N, C-alpha and C positions, 0 to 999 in steps of 0.2 A: 503494499500500499504507499503511495506517495504521501508526504507529509507536507501539507500547504504551508507556505511561509509568505510573509510579505514580500512583494517584489520590490527590486530597488527603484530608487526614483531615476526618472530620466532627464536626459538633456532636451530642453524645448528649443525646436528650430522651426523657422517661419521662411518659407519662400515666397517672394512678393514679385509679381511683375507687373508691367504697365508699359504705356506708351510715353507718358509723359513724365519724365523723371522729376521735374519739380515737386511731383505730388508726394515724393518721398518724404521731404522734409516735414509737412503737416502730419504724415502718416505714422512717423518714426515713434512719436510720443504716445500715440493711441495704441501701437504694438508694445510699448513699455507697460501700459497700463495694463494689459493682459499677461504678460509674460515676465514683468520685472526689468531690471537694467539689462542692457544687451553687454553681450561677453565678446563676440566675434561677429563681424560683418564683411561679406564677401565685396570684392569689387563689382561694378556692374558687368552683367555678362549679358551676351546676346541671346535672345529668346527665339530662335530660328527654327527649332525643330519641327514645328508644325504650323500649319494655317488654320487650325482649328478655331482660334479666339480672335482672328483679323476682323471678321465681319463684325463682331460685337467692340472690340476694343482697339480696332486699327491695326497699324504696324509701320515701321519695326517696333517689336515689344522688347523691353529689358527687364532683368532679373536682379535681384539681390536676394541674399540668404543671409538670414540674422540667427544666431544662436544666443540664447538668454543665459545669463548667470545663475538666477535660481534653478535648482532641479525641481521637476515636477512629478507629481503622482501620475502614474501611467492611466490612471481610471479617469483622470481629468481631461482626457483627449476630446473627448465630445464637448463638453462645456467649452474647451477652448476653441474648437471649431465653430461652435455656434457664436462666440464672441468675435471671431475673426470676420463670419459672415454679417454680422452686425456693422462691423467696420467697413466692410466693403460697400454696404449698402449707404453709408454717409457719402462716399464719393460717387455714386450714380448720377448722371447726369443724361436726361432725355432718354430715360429706361435704358441705358447702357452703361455696364460697368466700366470704370476705368483702371481698376485696381483688382488684382486677383491674389488673394493669400491661401497658402498652402501651409497649414500648421502641421508638425509631426513632431516625433521624439526620436532620438537617438539612444541606442544602448551599445554595449560593447559587441553584441552580436548581430545587430540589426538596426534597420532605419524603418521606420512606420509613418506613414502619411494618413491624414485624416480626410475624408471625402463624405459627400451626401450620395454619392453614386454606387449602387450595389453591382455587384459581379462575383464570379464563381470563387475567386481567391480572397474575396474581402470577408471580414468578420464583423457583424454587427456589435457595435459597443453601446448602443442607446442613444435616445434622442435624435433619432433620424441620422445617424452618423455610423460610418463603416471604418475599420481600420485597414489599410493597404500596405502589407509586407512589401516593401519597394526594394530593398537592397538587404542582403546578408554580408556579414563579415566572415570571409573564409580565408584561411591561409594568408593571413596579414593584409587583406584588402577588400573593400567592398565589391561584392558580386551583383551584378543585375540579374534579375530572374526572367522568365520568359514575358510577363506582363508589365515589366518595368518600363516607365515612359520614355522615350529617347533622350529626352534632356538629363536625367538621372542617371544616364549611361555617359555622359561627357565626362571627359578628364577634368575639366575645370571643377566641375560639381563634385566629383569623387574626391579629388584632392582637396578641395574645402571641408567635405564632410570627414575626412581623416583628421585634419586638424580640429574640428570640432570634437571627434571622438578622443583623440590625444587630451584636450582640455577637459572633456567629461569624466575621464579616467581620474585625473588629478583632483578635480572637484568632488568626485564620488569618494575617492580615499580620505580627502580632507574632512567630508561630512562625517564620515564613518569614524573617524579619529575623534571628531568633537563629540559625537554620539556617545563613544566609548568613555571620553573624559568626565561627560556630564551624568553618565549614567554607569559608574564602576561595578 
């Protein structure tokens, strides 16, 4: 019989893409109200892997990825996705989204994104939200899966997520040491 134990907290990551880069400035503090202070931010990345969003958002599209300092409870992912959906709505103009926010979390073994879209490989986590196992960490690298979106296969994103993973492991070790000091 397996013995249930509490899961480790995760590193919150949000991928944001938009056509209008200046929107990032007013968006940034809103994301910090959801995730807390930001730890790492990627450089601007071209989002040219699909034309799926062009009709709604225009093009070219640009992406930034943010990793947040506070570690989060994995069970909070559905609430976080709902909060980012609310932020997206604040930027809608003429019934068109101008910002897309994809929250997820990172653990040493995997990277998971939240989505409102059901599919065979997605697990329902409540509140109309699904968890999408996007990448697995195998043999010292993130490995895409058959269903991984093309942009999450890119070298730039994989490299950034490896930096986030390194930072997460340091943060988790420090948090566990602090907990041990507070509860000997």
